[in-house]
FIKE-714040 format. One line per field, with one value per residue: residue number from 0; x negated, y, z of N, C-alpha, C in turn; residue in one letter; chain. Coordinates in nm, 2 decimals. Example, Ala and Ser with C-alpha at 12.3 -4.5 7.8 and 13.67 -1.06 7.14 Angstrom:
BEGIN
n: (0 | 1)
n.east: (-1.32 | -1.28)
n.north: (-0.57 | -0.22)
n.up: (0.78 | 0.71)
ca.east: (-1.23 | -1.37)
ca.north: (-0.45 | -0.11)
ca.up: (0.78 | 0.71)
c.east: (-1.32 | -1.29)
c.north: (-0.33 | 0.00)
c.up: (0.78 | 0.79)
res: (a | s)
chain: (A | A)
//
This chain:
BEGIN
n: (0 | 1 | 2 | 3 | 4 | 5 | 6 | 7 | 8 | 9 | 10 | 11 | 12 | 13 | 14 | 15 | 16 | 17 | 18 | 19 | 20 | 21 | 22 | 23 | 24 | 25 | 26 | 27 | 28 | 29 | 30 | 31 | 32 | 33 | 34 | 35 | 36 | 37 | 38 | 39 | 40 | 41 | 42 | 43 | 44 | 45 | 46 | 47 | 48 | 49 | 50 | 51 | 52 | 53 | 54 | 55 | 56 | 57 | 58 | 59 | 60 | 61 | 62 | 63 | 64 | 65 | 66 | 67 | 68 | 69 | 70 | 71 | 72 | 73 | 74 | 75 | 76 | 77 | 78 | 79 | 80 | 81 | 82 | 83 | 84 | 85 | 86 | 87 | 88 | 89 | 90 | 91 | 92 | 93 | 94 | 95 | 96 | 97 | 98 | 99 | 100)
n.east: (0.42 | 0.31 | 0.50 | 0.65 | 0.77 | 0.91 | 0.89 | 1.04 | 1.02 | 1.28 | 1.46 | 1.64 | 1.47 | 1.35 | 1.30 | 1.05 | 0.93 | 0.63 | 0.54 | 0.35 | 0.35 | 0.35 | 0.11 | -0.04 | 0.02 | -0.11 | -0.40 | -0.46 | -0.48 | -0.70 | -1.06 | -1.26 | -1.07 | -0.90 | -0.72 | -0.83 | -1.04 | -0.83 | -0.70 | -0.92 | -1.10 | -0.92 | -0.80 | -0.62 | -0.50 | -0.52 | -0.30 | -0.07 | -0.08 | 0.01 | 0.26 | 0.40 | 0.41 | 0.58 | 0.82 | 0.91 | 0.96 | 1.14 | 1.35 | 1.36 | 1.22 | 1.20 | 1.00 | 0.69 | 0.33 | 0.18 | 0.38 | 0.51 | 0.29 | 0.27 | 0.55 | 0.59 | 0.58 | 0.40 | 0.46 | 0.30 | 0.45 | 0.38 | 0.18 | 0.04 | 0.15 | 0.27 | 0.61 | 0.65 | 0.49 | 0.29 | 0.27 | -0.04 | -0.11 | -0.15 | -0.05 | 0.03 | -0.07 | -0.34 | -0.65 | -0.68 | -0.94 | -1.14 | -1.34 | -1.20 | -1.18)
n.north: (3.89 | 3.88 | 4.04 | 4.02 | 4.10 | 3.93 | 3.88 | 3.71 | 3.61 | 3.73 | 3.69 | 3.82 | 4.04 | 3.93 | 3.91 | 3.81 | 3.67 | 3.58 | 3.40 | 3.28 | 3.02 | 2.93 | 3.05 | 2.87 | 2.64 | 2.70 | 2.74 | 2.46 | 2.32 | 2.36 | 2.40 | 2.61 | 2.80 | 3.08 | 3.32 | 3.54 | 3.56 | 3.54 | 3.81 | 3.99 | 3.94 | 3.93 | 3.73 | 3.67 | 3.44 | 3.29 | 3.50 | 3.43 | 3.16 | 3.15 | 3.30 | 3.13 | 2.90 | 3.00 | 3.11 | 2.84 | 2.71 | 2.88 | 2.82 | 2.95 | 2.93 | 2.64 | 2.49 | 2.39 | 2.52 | 2.60 | 2.69 | 2.88 | 3.09 | 3.13 | 3.23 | 3.41 | 3.78 | 3.92 | 4.17 | 4.32 | 4.39 | 4.46 | 4.39 | 4.23 | 4.42 | 4.58 | 4.59 | 4.82 | 5.01 | 5.23 | 5.24 | 5.23 | 5.06 | 5.20 | 5.36 | 5.65 | 5.78 | 5.94 | 5.79 | 5.75 | 5.67 | 5.75 | 6.05 | 6.37 | 6.56)
n.up: (3.40 | 3.10 | 2.84 | 2.55 | 2.24 | 2.01 | 1.66 | 1.41 | 1.09 | 0.85 | 1.08 | 1.36 | 1.60 | 1.94 | 2.27 | 2.53 | 2.82 | 2.97 | 3.20 | 3.48 | 3.50 | 3.23 | 3.17 | 3.31 | 3.19 | 2.94 | 3.04 | 3.14 | 2.88 | 2.73 | 2.74 | 2.92 | 3.00 | 3.14 | 3.33 | 3.36 | 3.16 | 2.97 | 2.99 | 3.01 | 2.79 | 2.53 | 2.28 | 1.95 | 1.92 | 2.15 | 2.29 | 2.07 | 2.15 | 2.41 | 2.39 | 2.22 | 2.41 | 2.59 | 2.47 | 2.37 | 2.63 | 2.72 | 2.54 | 2.30 | 2.07 | 1.90 | 1.71 | 1.62 | 1.71 | 1.49 | 1.30 | 1.43 | 1.44 | 1.18 | 1.12 | 1.30 | 1.40 | 1.65 | 1.94 | 2.18 | 2.50 | 2.76 | 3.01 | 3.28 | 3.47 | 3.78 | 3.87 | 4.03 | 3.99 | 3.81 | 3.40 | 3.41 | 3.62 | 3.87 | 4.16 | 4.15 | 4.34 | 4.52 | 4.66 | 5.01 | 5.09 | 4.96 | 4.85 | 4.80 | 4.47)
ca.east: (0.29 | 0.32 | 0.63 | 0.64 | 0.87 | 0.88 | 0.96 | 1.06 | 1.05 | 1.40 | 1.55 | 1.62 | 1.36 | 1.38 | 1.18 | 1.00 | 0.84 | 0.55 | 0.51 | 0.24 | 0.38 | 0.29 | -0.03 | -0.10 | 0.01 | -0.24 | -0.50 | -0.48 | -0.47 | -0.84 | -1.16 | -1.31 | -0.96 | -0.90 | -0.66 | -0.93 | -1.08 | -0.73 | -0.71 | -1.05 | -1.17 | -0.78 | -0.82 | -0.51 | -0.49 | -0.47 | -0.18 | -0.01 | -0.04 | 0.07 | 0.37 | 0.46 | 0.43 | 0.67 | 0.91 | 0.96 | 1.00 | 1.27 | 1.43 | 1.40 | 1.16 | 1.15 | 0.92 | 0.54 | 0.27 | 0.16 | 0.50 | 0.53 | 0.19 | 0.31 | 0.66 | 0.64 | 0.48 | 0.41 | 0.45 | 0.29 | 0.51 | 0.33 | 0.05 | 0.02 | 0.19 | 0.36 | 0.72 | 0.70 | 0.37 | 0.30 | 0.24 | -0.16 | -0.13 | -0.17 | 0.08 | 0.02 | -0.11 | -0.48 | -0.68 | -0.74 | -1.04 | -1.22 | -1.32 | -1.10 | -1.24)
ca.north: (3.87 | 3.95 | 4.06 | 4.00 | 4.13 | 3.82 | 3.93 | 3.61 | 3.65 | 3.65 | 3.68 | 3.90 | 4.02 | 3.87 | 3.94 | 3.72 | 3.72 | 3.48 | 3.37 | 3.22 | 2.89 | 2.94 | 3.08 | 2.75 | 2.54 | 2.74 | 2.70 | 2.31 | 2.27 | 2.37 | 2.43 | 2.73 | 2.91 | 3.13 | 3.43 | 3.65 | 3.57 | 3.62 | 3.94 | 4.06 | 3.90 | 3.86 | 3.68 | 3.69 | 3.30 | 3.28 | 3.57 | 3.34 | 3.04 | 3.18 | 3.34 | 2.99 | 2.82 | 3.07 | 3.07 | 2.72 | 2.70 | 2.96 | 2.75 | 3.05 | 2.84 | 2.51 | 2.46 | 2.38 | 2.64 | 2.67 | 2.75 | 3.01 | 3.19 | 3.16 | 3.31 | 3.52 | 3.88 | 3.96 | 4.28 | 4.27 | 4.50 | 4.49 | 4.30 | 4.24 | 4.56 | 4.57 | 4.70 | 4.93 | 5.10 | 5.30 | 5.18 | 5.23 | 4.98 | 5.28 | 5.39 | 5.77 | 5.87 | 5.96 | 5.68 | 5.82 | 5.62 | 5.86 | 6.21 | 6.46 | 6.64)
ca.up: (3.33 | 2.98 | 2.80 | 2.43 | 2.15 | 1.88 | 1.55 | 1.33 | 0.96 | 0.84 | 1.19 | 1.49 | 1.71 | 2.05 | 2.41 | 2.61 | 2.91 | 2.96 | 3.32 | 3.57 | 3.46 | 3.09 | 3.17 | 3.39 | 3.07 | 2.84 | 3.09 | 3.11 | 2.73 | 2.66 | 2.81 | 2.97 | 2.98 | 3.26 | 3.33 | 3.37 | 3.04 | 2.87 | 3.02 | 2.97 | 2.63 | 2.48 | 2.14 | 1.94 | 1.92 | 2.28 | 2.28 | 2.04 | 2.22 | 2.55 | 2.34 | 2.19 | 2.52 | 2.69 | 2.38 | 2.41 | 2.76 | 2.72 | 2.42 | 2.21 | 1.95 | 1.92 | 1.64 | 1.68 | 1.70 | 1.36 | 1.23 | 1.52 | 1.39 | 1.05 | 1.09 | 1.38 | 1.45 | 1.83 | 2.01 | 2.33 | 2.56 | 2.91 | 3.03 | 3.44 | 3.55 | 3.87 | 3.83 | 4.10 | 3.94 | 3.65 | 3.33 | 3.43 | 3.75 | 3.96 | 4.20 | 4.11 | 4.47 | 4.54 | 4.74 | 5.10 | 5.14 | 4.83 | 4.88 | 4.68 | 4.39)
c.east: (0.28 | 0.45 | 0.60 | 0.76 | 0.85 | 0.96 | 0.96 | 1.10 | 1.20 | 1.51 | 1.54 | 1.53 | 1.44 | 1.28 | 1.19 | 0.92 | 0.76 | 0.51 | 0.41 | 0.23 | 0.33 | 0.17 | -0.11 | -0.10 | -0.10 | -0.35 | -0.55 | -0.46 | -0.61 | -0.93 | -1.20 | -1.20 | -0.92 | -0.78 | -0.72 | -0.99 | -0.97 | -0.70 | -0.80 | -1.10 | -1.03 | -0.83 | -0.66 | -0.46 | -0.44 | -0.34 | -0.07 | 0.04 | 0.06 | 0.22 | 0.48 | 0.50 | 0.56 | 0.84 | 0.98 | 1.03 | 1.15 | 1.37 | 1.47 | 1.32 | 1.16 | 1.04 | 0.75 | 0.45 | 0.22 | 0.28 | 0.53 | 0.41 | 0.21 | 0.41 | 0.69 | 0.53 | 0.52 | 0.39 | 0.42 | 0.32 | 0.42 | 0.27 | -0.02 | 0.05 | 0.30 | 0.47 | 0.72 | 0.57 | 0.40 | 0.25 | 0.07 | -0.20 | -0.16 | -0.05 | 0.10 | -0.04 | -0.27 | -0.53 | -0.74 | -0.88 | -1.15 | -1.21 | -1.26 | -1.21 | -1.33)
c.north: (3.95 | 3.97 | 4.07 | 4.01 | 4.01 | 3.85 | 3.83 | 3.64 | 3.60 | 3.66 | 3.80 | 3.89 | 3.99 | 3.91 | 3.82 | 3.73 | 3.58 | 3.45 | 3.28 | 3.07 | 2.85 | 2.96 | 2.94 | 2.67 | 2.56 | 2.70 | 2.55 | 2.25 | 2.27 | 2.40 | 2.54 | 2.84 | 2.96 | 3.25 | 3.54 | 3.69 | 3.58 | 3.73 | 4.04 | 4.06 | 3.85 | 3.82 | 3.66 | 3.56 | 3.25 | 3.34 | 3.47 | 3.21 | 3.04 | 3.22 | 3.22 | 2.92 | 2.85 | 3.06 | 2.94 | 2.69 | 2.78 | 2.92 | 2.87 | 3.03 | 2.72 | 2.46 | 2.46 | 2.53 | 2.69 | 2.72 | 2.89 | 3.12 | 3.22 | 3.25 | 3.39 | 3.62 | 3.89 | 4.11 | 4.26 | 4.40 | 4.55 | 4.37 | 4.33 | 4.36 | 4.51 | 4.67 | 4.81 | 5.05 | 5.15 | 5.20 | 5.12 | 5.13 | 5.04 | 5.33 | 5.56 | 5.84 | 5.85 | 5.84 | 5.75 | 5.79 | 5.74 | 5.98 | 6.29 | 6.53 | 6.74)
c.up: (3.21 | 2.92 | 2.63 | 2.36 | 2.05 | 1.75 | 1.43 | 1.20 | 0.93 | 0.95 | 1.29 | 1.57 | 1.87 | 2.14 | 2.47 | 2.73 | 2.97 | 3.12 | 3.39 | 3.52 | 3.30 | 3.08 | 3.22 | 3.25 | 3.00 | 2.89 | 3.11 | 2.99 | 2.69 | 2.78 | 2.83 | 2.95 | 3.14 | 3.24 | 3.33 | 3.21 | 2.96 | 2.87 | 2.97 | 2.86 | 2.55 | 2.35 | 2.11 | 1.91 | 2.05 | 2.32 | 2.21 | 2.10 | 2.33 | 2.51 | 2.32 | 2.29 | 2.59 | 2.59 | 2.40 | 2.53 | 2.76 | 2.63 | 2.31 | 2.07 | 1.99 | 1.82 | 1.71 | 1.66 | 1.56 | 1.28 | 1.30 | 1.47 | 1.25 | 1.00 | 1.19 | 1.40 | 1.62 | 1.86 | 2.15 | 2.40 | 2.69 | 2.94 | 3.18 | 3.50 | 3.66 | 3.83 | 3.93 | 4.07 | 3.82 | 3.55 | 3.34 | 3.54 | 3.87 | 4.01 | 4.22 | 4.27 | 4.47 | 4.67 | 4.87 | 5.15 | 5.08 | 4.87 | 4.78 | 4.59 | 4.44)
res: (m | f | t | f | t | i | k | p | d | g | g | e | p | f | e | i | e | a | s | t | r | d | i | l | v | w | e | k | a | g | r | d | r | s | m | s | r | l | v | n | d | m | h | m | a | d | v | y | q | v | a | h | i | a | a | r | r | l | q | m | f | t | g | p | l | d | e | f | e | k | t | c | d | l | d | i | r | k | i | l | t | d | e | s | d | g | d | d | g | s | d | g | e | s | d | p | t | q | p | g | p)
chain: (A | A | A | A | A | A | A | A | A | A | A | A | A | A | A | A | A | A | A | A | A | A | A | A | A | A | A | A | A | A | A | A | A | A | A | A | A | A | A | A | A | A | A | A | A | A | A | A | A | A | A | A | A | A | A | A | A | A | A | A | A | A | A | A | A | A | A | A | A | A | A | A | A | A | A | A | A | A | A | A | A | A | A | A | A | A | A | A | A | A | A | A | A | A | A | A | A | A | A | A | A)
//
């Protein structure tokens, strides 16, 4: 789903992956939250919430969200890409159902 590098103040950076479970927890925590809104209309507050949920689940951060926001920078490394595809989500092959150039 999402791969983050967390860079805590005064600490070593670490990498986490937010899974579908983390997205589900985020969606259930508030109104009008959906995966499509997160991806297509991304707000930094939402990104921090998802990263915090994942970091807590993985026991890489134990404090509350406000502490996470105040002490950690985020680097979003991967968003919704399939491992077998390129970074753009395509497999590099042309679509046989579409006419060529």
